A tleap script that builds the chain and sets N, CA, C and O, in Angstrom:
source leaprc.protein.ff14SB
mol = sequence {
  NMET GLY ASP ASN LEU ILE PRO LEU ILE LEU
  GLY MET ALA ALA VAL THR TYR GLY PRO ARG
  LEU LEU PRO PHE LEU PHE PHE SER ASN THR
  PRO ILE PRO ARG ARG VAL ASP ALA PHE LEU
  LYS CYS ILE PRO VAL ALA ALA ILE GLY ALA
  LEU ILE ILE PRO GLY VAL MET THR ALA THR
  PRO GLU LEU PRO GLN ALA ALA LEU LEU GLY
  ILE GLY PHE THR ALA VAL TYR GLY PHE PHE
  LYS GLY GLY ILE ILE VAL PRO VAL LEU GLY
  SER VAL GLY VAL THR TYR LEU ALA LEU ALA
  GLY LEU CGLY
}
set mol.1.N position { -50.045 7.822 5.904 }
set mol.1.CA position { -48.876 7.096 5.446 }
set mol.1.C position { -47.733 7.226 6.443 }
set mol.1.O position { -46.970 6.275 6.611 }
set mol.2.N position { -47.587 8.365 7.109 }
set mol.2.CA position { -46.513 8.587 8.057 }
set mol.2.C position { -46.598 7.665 9.260 }
set mol.2.O position { -45.568 7.262 9.801 }
set mol.3.N position { -47.837 7.315 9.698 }
set mol.3.CA position { -47.994 6.424 10.848 }
set mol.3.C position { -47.539 5.007 10.523 }
set mol.3.O position { -47.088 4.290 11.417 }
set mol.4.N position { -47.644 4.595 9.292 }
set mol.4.CA position { -47.235 3.248 8.906 }
set mol.4.C position { -45.725 3.128 8.743 }
set mol.4.O position { -45.184 2.024 8.805 }
set mol.5.N position { -45.047 4.234 8.539 }
set mol.5.CA position { -43.602 4.182 8.304 }
set mol.5.C position { -42.790 3.988 9.571 }
set mol.5.O position { -41.717 3.386 9.520 }
set mol.6.N position { -43.266 4.479 10.704 }
set mol.6.CA position { -42.499 4.376 11.946 }
set mol.6.C position { -42.265 2.916 12.334 }
set mol.6.O position { -41.118 2.556 12.599 }
set mol.7.N position { -43.282 2.057 12.383 }
set mol.7.CA position { -42.999 0.645 12.704 }
set mol.7.C position { -42.113 -0.029 11.652 }
set mol.7.O position { -41.301 -0.893 11.982 }
set mol.8.N position { -42.267 0.361 10.410 }
set mol.8.CA position { -41.438 -0.199 9.349 }
set mol.8.C position { -39.972 0.182 9.556 }
set mol.8.O position { -39.087 -0.667 9.446 }
set mol.9.N position { -39.719 1.445 9.852 }
set mol.9.CA position { -38.345 1.909 10.077 }
set mol.9.C position { -37.755 1.240 11.308 }
set mol.9.O position { -36.605 0.805 11.275 }
set mol.10.N position { -38.512 1.148 12.389 }
set mol.10.CA position { -38.010 0.492 13.601 }
set mol.10.C position { -37.739 -0.998 13.358 }
set mol.10.O position { -36.749 -1.540 13.850 }
set mol.11.N position { -38.604 -1.644 12.612 }
set mol.11.CA position { -38.372 -3.057 12.286 }
set mol.11.C position { -37.139 -3.246 11.431 }
set mol.11.O position { -36.360 -4.170 11.664 }
set mol.12.N position { -36.949 -2.388 10.447 }
set mol.12.CA position { -35.755 -2.488 9.602 }
set mol.12.C position { -34.487 -2.203 10.402 }
set mol.12.O position { -33.453 -2.829 10.169 }
set mol.13.N position { -34.561 -1.266 11.340 }
set mol.13.CA position { -33.407 -0.976 12.184 }
set mol.13.C position { -33.059 -2.179 13.062 }
set mol.13.O position { -31.884 -2.510 13.221 }
set mol.14.N position { -34.073 -2.832 13.631 }
set mol.14.CA position { -33.823 -4.008 14.476 }
set mol.14.C position { -33.236 -5.152 13.660 }
set mol.14.O position { -32.314 -5.828 14.116 }
set mol.15.N position { -33.759 -5.374 12.466 }
set mol.15.CA position { -33.253 -6.457 11.622 }
set mol.15.C position { -31.830 -6.175 11.162 }
set mol.15.O position { -31.035 -7.103 11.013 }
set mol.16.N position { -31.503 -4.925 10.937 }
set mol.16.CA position { -30.152 -4.565 10.512 }
set mol.16.C position { -29.173 -4.607 11.674 }
set mol.16.O position { -28.031 -5.034 11.507 }
set mol.17.N position { -29.606 -4.171 12.848 }
set mol.17.CA position { -28.715 -4.099 13.999 }
set mol.17.C position { -28.472 -5.469 14.628 }
set mol.17.O position { -27.403 -5.707 15.192 }
set mol.18.N position { -29.436 -6.359 14.541 }
set mol.18.CA position { -29.319 -7.686 15.157 }
set mol.18.C position { -28.095 -8.475 14.718 }
set mol.18.O position { -27.342 -8.935 15.576 }
set mol.19.N position { -27.864 -8.652 13.422 }
set mol.19.CA position { -26.684 -9.418 13.001 }
set mol.19.C position { -25.354 -8.773 13.391 }
set mol.19.O position { -24.328 -9.453 13.423 }
set mol.20.N position { -25.355 -7.500 13.681 }
set mol.20.CA position { -24.126 -6.840 14.121 }
set mol.20.C position { -23.926 -7.005 15.627 }
set mol.20.O position { -22.792 -7.105 16.096 }
set mol.21.N position { -25.009 -7.034 16.375 }
set mol.21.CA position { -24.927 -7.100 17.827 }
set mol.21.C position { -24.700 -8.518 18.335 }
set mol.21.O position { -23.931 -8.717 19.275 }
set mol.22.N position { -25.345 -9.491 17.739 }
set mol.22.CA position { -25.281 -10.861 18.259 }
set mol.22.C position { -23.865 -11.437 18.295 }
set mol.22.O position { -23.489 -12.001 19.323 }
set mol.23.N position { -23.063 -11.329 17.245 }
set mol.23.CA position { -21.692 -11.847 17.365 }
set mol.23.C position { -20.886 -11.135 18.448 }
set mol.23.O position { -20.067 -11.755 19.125 }
set mol.24.N position { -21.119 -9.840 18.609 }
set mol.24.CA position { -20.415 -9.100 19.649 }
set mol.24.C position { -20.786 -9.630 21.032 }
set mol.24.O position { -19.918 -9.774 21.892 }
set mol.25.N position { -22.058 -9.919 21.250 }
set mol.25.CA position { -22.493 -10.409 22.551 }
set mol.25.C position { -22.015 -11.835 22.829 }
set mol.25.O position { -21.593 -12.143 23.944 }
set mol.26.N position { -22.079 -12.692 21.829 }
set mol.26.CA position { -21.766 -14.102 22.054 }
set mol.26.C position { -20.284 -14.436 21.952 }
set mol.26.O position { -19.820 -15.387 22.580 }
set mol.27.N position { -19.537 -13.663 21.168 }
set mol.27.CA position { -18.132 -14.017 20.930 }
set mol.27.C position { -17.152 -12.956 21.423 }
set mol.27.O position { -16.005 -12.932 20.975 }
set mol.28.N position { -17.573 -12.081 22.334 }
set mol.28.CA position { -16.690 -11.007 22.770 }
set mol.28.C position { -15.504 -11.525 23.593 }
set mol.28.O position { -14.454 -10.883 23.613 }
set mol.29.N position { -15.645 -12.654 24.263 }
set mol.29.CA position { -14.552 -13.200 25.071 }
set mol.29.C position { -13.775 -14.304 24.361 }
set mol.29.O position { -12.820 -14.848 24.917 }
set mol.30.N position { -14.174 -14.633 23.152 }
set mol.30.CA position { -13.507 -15.692 22.400 }
set mol.30.C position { -12.309 -15.113 21.652 }
set mol.30.O position { -12.456 -14.145 20.906 }
set mol.31.N position { -11.126 -15.696 21.841 }
set mol.31.CA position { -9.964 -15.182 21.093 }
set mol.31.C position { -10.081 -15.517 19.603 }
set mol.31.O position { -10.575 -16.580 19.228 }
set mol.32.N position { -9.623 -14.604 18.779 }
set mol.32.CA position { -9.669 -14.789 17.333 }
set mol.32.C position { -8.377 -15.471 16.897 }
set mol.32.O position { -7.294 -15.017 17.267 }
set mol.33.N position { -8.463 -16.549 16.121 }
set mol.33.CA position { -7.246 -17.213 15.629 }
set mol.33.C position { -6.411 -16.257 14.762 }
set mol.33.O position { -6.939 -15.339 14.133 }
set mol.34.N position { -5.102 -16.500 14.748 }
set mol.34.CA position { -4.191 -15.610 14.023 }
set mol.34.C position { -4.514 -15.521 12.544 }
set mol.34.O position { -4.462 -14.437 11.963 }
set mol.35.N position { -4.845 -16.637 11.931 }
set mol.35.CA position { -5.142 -16.626 10.497 }
set mol.35.C position { -6.407 -15.827 10.190 }
set mol.35.O position { -6.464 -15.101 9.198 }
set mol.36.N position { -7.412 -15.963 11.041 }
set mol.36.CA position { -8.648 -15.206 10.844 }
set mol.36.C position { -8.384 -13.718 11.055 }
set mol.36.O position { -8.900 -12.882 10.313 }
set mol.37.N position { -7.584 -13.388 12.064 }
set mol.37.CA position { -7.225 -11.994 12.311 }
set mol.37.C position { -6.470 -11.396 11.124 }
set mol.37.O position { -6.733 -10.260 10.731 }
set mol.38.N position { -5.544 -12.147 10.560 }
set mol.38.CA position { -4.803 -11.671 9.386 }
set mol.38.C position { -5.747 -11.456 8.204 }
set mol.38.O position { -5.611 -10.483 7.462 }
set mol.39.N position { -6.699 -12.367 8.035 }
set mol.39.CA position { -7.683 -12.222 6.960 }
set mol.39.C position { -8.536 -10.974 7.161 }
set mol.39.O position { -8.778 -10.232 6.209 }
set mol.40.N position { -8.995 -10.735 8.389 }
set mol.40.CA position { -9.841 -9.581 8.669 }
set mol.40.C position { -9.098 -8.264 8.459 }
set mol.40.O position { -9.709 -7.257 8.099 }
set mol.41.N position { -7.801 -8.266 8.679 }
set mol.41.CA position { -7.020 -7.052 8.457 }
set mol.41.C position { -6.862 -6.727 6.981 }
set mol.41.O position { -6.521 -5.594 6.641 }
set mol.42.N position { -7.100 -7.680 6.101 }
set mol.42.CA position { -6.995 -7.449 4.657 }
set mol.42.C position { -8.278 -6.865 4.063 }
set mol.42.O position { -8.268 -6.394 2.926 }
set mol.43.N position { -9.354 -6.888 4.798 }
set mol.43.CA position { -10.637 -6.454 4.254 }
set mol.43.C position { -10.635 -4.976 3.849 }
set mol.43.O position { -11.153 -4.672 2.774 }
set mol.44.N position { -10.081 -4.023 4.643 }
set mol.44.CA position { -10.091 -2.627 4.172 }
set mol.44.C position { -9.350 -2.435 2.855 }
set mol.44.O position { -9.790 -1.657 2.008 }
set mol.45.N position { -8.242 -3.126 2.672 }
set mol.45.CA position { -7.493 -3.000 1.417 }
set mol.45.C position { -8.311 -3.563 0.262 }
set mol.45.O position { -8.337 -2.985 -0.825 }
set mol.46.N position { -8.974 -4.680 0.494 }
set mol.46.CA position { -9.809 -5.268 -0.553 }
set mol.46.C position { -10.983 -4.357 -0.885 }
set mol.46.O position { -11.387 -4.258 -2.044 }
set mol.47.N position { -11.529 -3.693 0.125 }
set mol.47.CA position { -12.643 -2.775 -0.123 }
set mol.47.C position { -12.194 -1.590 -0.965 }
set mol.47.O position { -12.902 -1.166 -1.878 }
set mol.48.N position { -11.020 -1.058 -0.658 }
set mol.48.CA position { -10.505 0.040 -1.470 }
set mol.48.C position { -10.331 -0.418 -2.919 }
set mol.48.O position { -10.714 0.281 -3.857 }
set mol.49.N position { -9.754 -1.591 -3.078 }
set mol.49.CA position { -9.520 -2.093 -4.426 }
set mol.49.C position { -10.795 -2.324 -5.206 }
set mol.49.O position { -10.893 -1.952 -6.375 }
set mol.50.N position { -11.761 -2.933 -4.566 }
set mol.50.CA position { -12.988 -3.295 -5.273 }
set mol.50.C position { -13.912 -2.115 -5.522 }
set mol.50.O position { -14.591 -2.068 -6.548 }
set mol.51.N position { -13.948 -1.168 -4.605 }
set mol.51.CA position { -14.912 -0.085 -4.720 }
set mol.51.C position { -14.372 1.173 -5.378 }
set mol.51.O position { -15.116 1.880 -6.057 }
set mol.52.N position { -13.110 1.459 -5.192 }
set mol.52.CA position { -12.593 2.748 -5.611 }
set mol.52.C position { -11.806 2.687 -6.909 }
set mol.52.O position { -11.976 3.560 -7.761 }
set mol.53.N position { -10.961 1.701 -7.089 }
set mol.53.CA position { -10.052 1.692 -8.235 }
set mol.53.C position { -10.779 1.724 -9.584 }
set mol.53.O position { -10.350 2.471 -10.463 }
set mol.54.N position { -11.854 0.956 -9.798 }
set mol.54.CA position { -12.524 1.071 -11.108 }
set mol.54.C position { -13.045 2.477 -11.392 }
set mol.54.O position { -12.952 2.953 -12.523 }
set mol.55.N position { -13.590 3.141 -10.382 }
set mol.55.CA position { -14.084 4.497 -10.572 }
set mol.55.C position { -12.971 5.512 -10.763 }
set mol.55.O position { -13.126 6.491 -11.493 }
set mol.56.N position { -11.847 5.271 -10.100 }
set mol.56.CA position { -10.720 6.202 -10.217 }
set mol.56.C position { -10.181 6.208 -11.640 }
set mol.56.O position { -9.857 7.268 -12.177 }
set mol.57.N position { -10.086 5.060 -12.240 }
set mol.57.CA position { -9.503 4.977 -13.578 }
set mol.57.C position { -10.393 5.618 -14.637 }
set mol.57.O position { -9.897 6.011 -15.693 }
set mol.58.N position { -11.679 5.730 -14.383 }
set mol.58.CA position { -12.577 6.353 -15.359 }
set mol.58.C position { -12.935 7.786 -14.980 }
set mol.58.O position { -13.603 8.471 -15.754 }
set mol.59.N position { -12.508 8.257 -13.807 }
set mol.59.CA position { -12.888 9.600 -13.354 }
set mol.59.C position { -12.136 10.687 -14.109 }
set mol.59.O position { -12.690 11.757 -14.358 }
set mol.60.N position { -10.890 10.432 -14.476 }
set mol.60.CA position { -10.093 11.439 -15.178 }
set mol.60.C position { -9.549 10.842 -16.475 }
set mol.60.O position { -8.353 10.562 -16.565 }
set mol.61.N position { -10.400 10.642 -17.477 }
set mol.61.CA position { -9.921 9.995 -18.700 }
set mol.61.C position { -8.913 10.840 -19.482 }
set mol.61.O position { -8.096 10.299 -20.227 }
set mol.62.N position { -8.969 12.167 -19.314 }
set mol.62.CA position { -8.028 13.020 -20.051 }
set mol.62.C position { -6.638 13.018 -19.432 }
set mol.62.O position { -5.657 13.293 -20.125 }
set mol.63.N position { -6.532 12.708 -18.121 }
set mol.63.CA position { -5.233 12.675 -17.439 }
set mol.63.C position { -5.143 11.440 -16.535 }
set mol.63.O position { -5.322 11.552 -15.322 }
set mol.64.N position { -4.873 10.287 -17.100 }
set mol.64.CA position { -4.781 9.090 -16.252 }
set mol.64.C position { -3.600 9.149 -15.284 }
set mol.64.O position { -3.572 8.395 -14.311 }
set mol.65.N position { -2.621 10.031 -15.530 }
set mol.65.CA position { -1.491 10.176 -14.618 }
set mol.65.C position { -1.967 10.665 -13.249 }
set mol.65.O position { -1.433 10.248 -12.221 }
set mol.66.N position { -2.963 11.542 -13.234 }
set mol.66.CA position { -3.498 12.044 -11.971 }
set mol.66.C position { -4.115 10.901 -11.165 }
set mol.66.O position { -3.933 10.819 -9.950 }
set mol.67.N position { -4.844 10.023 -11.851 }
set mol.67.CA position { -5.436 8.871 -11.167 }
set mol.67.C position { -4.354 7.942 -10.634 }
set mol.67.O position { -4.471 7.422 -9.524 }
set mol.68.N position { -3.317 7.736 -11.408 }
set mol.68.CA position { -2.234 6.865 -10.956 }
set mol.68.C position { -1.492 7.459 -9.761 }
set mol.68.O position { -1.069 6.721 -8.870 }
set mol.69.N position { -1.329 8.779 -9.731 }
set mol.69.CA position { -0.719 9.416 -8.568 }
set mol.69.C position { -1.585 9.234 -7.324 }
set mol.69.O position { -1.067 8.962 -6.241 }
set mol.70.N position { -2.885 9.382 -7.473 }
set mol.70.CA position { -3.797 9.172 -6.348 }
set mol.70.C position { -3.770 7.735 -5.850 }
set mol.70.O position { -3.746 7.493 -4.644 }
set mol.71.N position { -3.773 6.783 -6.773 }
set mol.71.CA position { -3.694 5.368 -6.393 }
set mol.71.C position { -2.359 5.085 -5.715 }
set mol.71.O position { -2.297 4.346 -4.732 }
set mol.72.N position { -1.299 5.674 -6.245 }
set mol.72.CA position { 0.020 5.479 -5.645 }
set mol.72.C position { 0.076 5.991 -4.215 }
set mol.72.O position { 0.629 5.329 -3.337 }
set mol.73.N position { -0.501 7.178 -3.977 }
set mol.73.CA position { -0.533 7.698 -2.611 }
set mol.73.C position { -1.286 6.757 -1.691 }
set mol.73.O position { -0.823 6.453 -0.591 }
set mol.74.N position { -2.453 6.290 -2.141 }
set mol.74.CA position { -3.254 5.390 -1.312 }
set mol.74.C position { -2.492 4.109 -1.006 }
set mol.74.O position { -2.513 3.632 0.129 }
set mol.75.N position { -1.822 3.549 -2.001 }
set mol.75.CA position { -1.097 2.297 -1.796 }
set mol.75.C position { 0.053 2.480 -0.813 }
set mol.75.O position { 0.232 1.669 0.096 }
set mol.76.N position { 0.824 3.533 -0.993 }
set mol.76.CA position { 1.986 3.745 -0.126 }
set mol.76.C position { 1.547 4.085 1.298 }
set mol.76.O position { 2.043 3.497 2.259 }
set mol.77.N position { 0.630 5.021 1.430 }
set mol.77.CA position { 0.190 5.411 2.769 }
set mol.77.C position { -0.519 4.250 3.466 }
set mol.77.O position { -0.281 3.983 4.644 }
set mol.78.N position { -1.384 3.571 2.733 }
set mol.78.CA position { -2.101 2.443 3.321 }
set mol.78.C position { -1.176 1.317 3.738 }
set mol.78.O position { -1.426 0.648 4.741 }
set mol.79.N position { -0.114 1.101 2.983 }
set mol.79.CA position { 0.825 0.028 3.324 }
set mol.79.C position { 1.590 0.345 4.595 }
set mol.79.O position { 1.770 -0.526 5.446 }
set mol.80.N position { 2.042 1.584 4.732 }
set mol.80.CA position { 2.884 1.926 5.878 }
set mol.80.C position { 2.087 2.340 7.112 }
set mol.80.O position { 2.486 2.018 8.231 }
set mol.81.N position { 0.982 3.039 6.938 }
set mol.81.CA position { 0.236 3.559 8.082 }
set mol.81.C position { -1.070 2.823 8.332 }
set mol.81.O position { -1.540 2.780 9.469 }
set mol.82.N position { -1.666 2.245 7.296 }
set mol.82.CA position { -2.945 1.569 7.457 }
set mol.82.C position { -4.109 2.543 7.437 }
set mol.82.O position { -3.956 3.710 7.076 }
set mol.83.N position { -5.255 2.056 7.823 }
set mol.83.CA position { -6.452 2.882 7.847 }
set mol.83.C position { -7.137 2.926 6.498 }
set mol.83.O position { -6.684 2.322 5.525 }
set mol.84.N position { -8.235 3.651 6.465 }
set mol.84.CA position { -8.974 3.761 5.216 }
set mol.84.C position { -9.374 5.206 4.915 }
set mol.84.O position { -9.464 5.586 3.748 }
set mol.85.N position { -9.613 6.009 5.942 }
set mol.85.CA position { -10.085 7.376 5.727 }
set mol.85.C position { -8.975 8.266 5.176 }
set mol.85.O position { -9.159 8.933 4.157 }
set mol.86.N position { -7.825 8.276 5.847 }
set mol.86.CA position { -6.724 9.148 5.419 }
set mol.86.C position { -6.222 8.769 4.024 }
set mol.86.O position { -5.995 9.664 3.210 }
set mol.87.N position { -6.039 7.484 3.713 }
set mol.87.CA position { -5.609 7.174 2.341 }
set mol.87.C position { -6.603 7.629 1.274 }
set mol.87.O position { -6.199 8.118 0.219 }
set mol.88.N position { -7.878 7.475 1.539 }
set mol.88.CA position { -8.877 7.875 0.542 }
set mol.88.C position { -8.913 9.401 0.397 }
set mol.88.O position { -8.899 9.924 -0.717 }
set mol.89.N position { -8.958 10.105 1.523 }
set mol.89.CA position { -8.979 11.570 1.433 }
set mol.89.C position { -7.669 12.112 0.856 }
set mol.89.O position { -7.674 13.075 0.088 }
set mol.90.N position { -6.558 11.493 1.227 }
set mol.90.CA position { -5.277 11.905 0.660 }
set mol.90.C position { -5.216 11.662 -0.833 }
set mol.90.O position { -4.652 12.466 -1.576 }
set mol.91.N position { -5.790 10.566 -1.272 }
set mol.91.CA position { -5.820 10.267 -2.699 }
set mol.91.C position { -6.638 11.311 -3.456 }
set mol.91.O position { -6.262 11.725 -4.553 }
set mol.92.N position { -7.745 11.729 -2.872 }
set mol.92.CA position { -8.550 12.779 -3.499 }
set mol.92.C position { -7.730 14.061 -3.605 }
set mol.92.O position { -7.739 14.720 -4.645 }
set mol.93.N position { -7.020 14.419 -2.534 }
set mol.93.CA position { -6.205 15.629 -2.539 }
set mol.93.C position { -5.071 15.566 -3.536 }
set mol.93.O position { -4.823 16.531 -4.259 }
set mol.94.N position { -4.374 14.431 -3.585 }
set mol.94.CA position { -3.262 14.271 -4.521 }
set mol.94.C position { -3.764 14.319 -5.953 }
set mol.94.O position { -3.133 14.936 -6.811 }
set mol.95.N position { -4.880 13.681 -6.217 }
set mol.95.CA position { -5.449 13.710 -7.568 }
set mol.95.C position { -5.875 15.128 -7.952 }
set mol.95.O position { -5.662 15.556 -9.087 }
set mol.96.N position { -6.472 15.850 -7.013 }
set mol.96.CA position { -6.865 17.234 -7.291 }
set mol.96.C position { -5.643 18.094 -7.607 }
set mol.96.O position { -5.637 18.852 -8.577 }
set mol.97.N position { -4.622 17.965 -6.782 }
set mol.97.CA position { -3.410 18.746 -7.028 }
set mol.97.C position { -2.770 18.374 -8.354 }
set mol.97.O position { -2.259 19.238 -9.067 }
set mol.98.N position { -2.797 17.086 -8.686 }
set mol.98.CA position { -2.216 16.649 -9.967 }
set mol.98.C position { -3.032 17.204 -11.131 }
set mol.98.O position { -2.462 17.626 -12.137 }
set mol.99.N position { -4.336 17.207 -11.009 }
set mol.99.CA position { -5.175 17.771 -12.083 }
set mol.99.C position { -4.953 19.270 -12.208 }
set mol.99.O position { -4.931 19.801 -13.318 }
set mol.100.N position { -4.788 19.960 -11.084 }
set mol.100.CA position { -4.564 21.403 -11.129 }
set mol.100.C position { -3.180 21.715 -11.708 }
set mol.100.O position { -3.012 22.691 -12.440 }
set mol.101.N position { -2.184 20.872 -11.373 }
set mol.101.CA position { -0.838 21.126 -11.850 }
set mol.101.C position { -0.586 20.639 -13.260 }
set mol.101.O position { 0.117 21.298 -14.026 }
set mol.102.N position { -1.150 19.492 -13.618 }
set mol.102.CA position { -0.908 18.920 -14.940 }
set mol.102.C position { -1.893 19.435 -15.987 }
set mol.102.O position { -1.574 19.507 -17.174 }
set mol.103.N position { -3.079 19.789 -15.537 }
set mol.103.CA position { -4.121 20.167 -16.487 }
set mol.103.C position { -4.118 21.580 -16.761 }
set mol.103.O position { -4.939 22.059 -17.544 }
savepdb mol mol.pdb
quit
């Protein structure tokens, strides 16, 4: 069974990597229009909203204030500084501190 998995894994890697590599190769010298660039900059914020906020609101049902503090940190930090890693990790830290202090 192990011999059959190697070609399968390599094939899946090629199929996954291809759609990421081809636009980079063909459009690397093409300037991006301003509207498209503005749209692409909104994607991290939309990802945070769609993936994290529903789980945050149900993660601490006994203290929703802690979740709101974490969301508030993410919104403020993300608005002024941008990025995705620091706002998410900061939100976890703020929520933990709020749970430790309020709970």
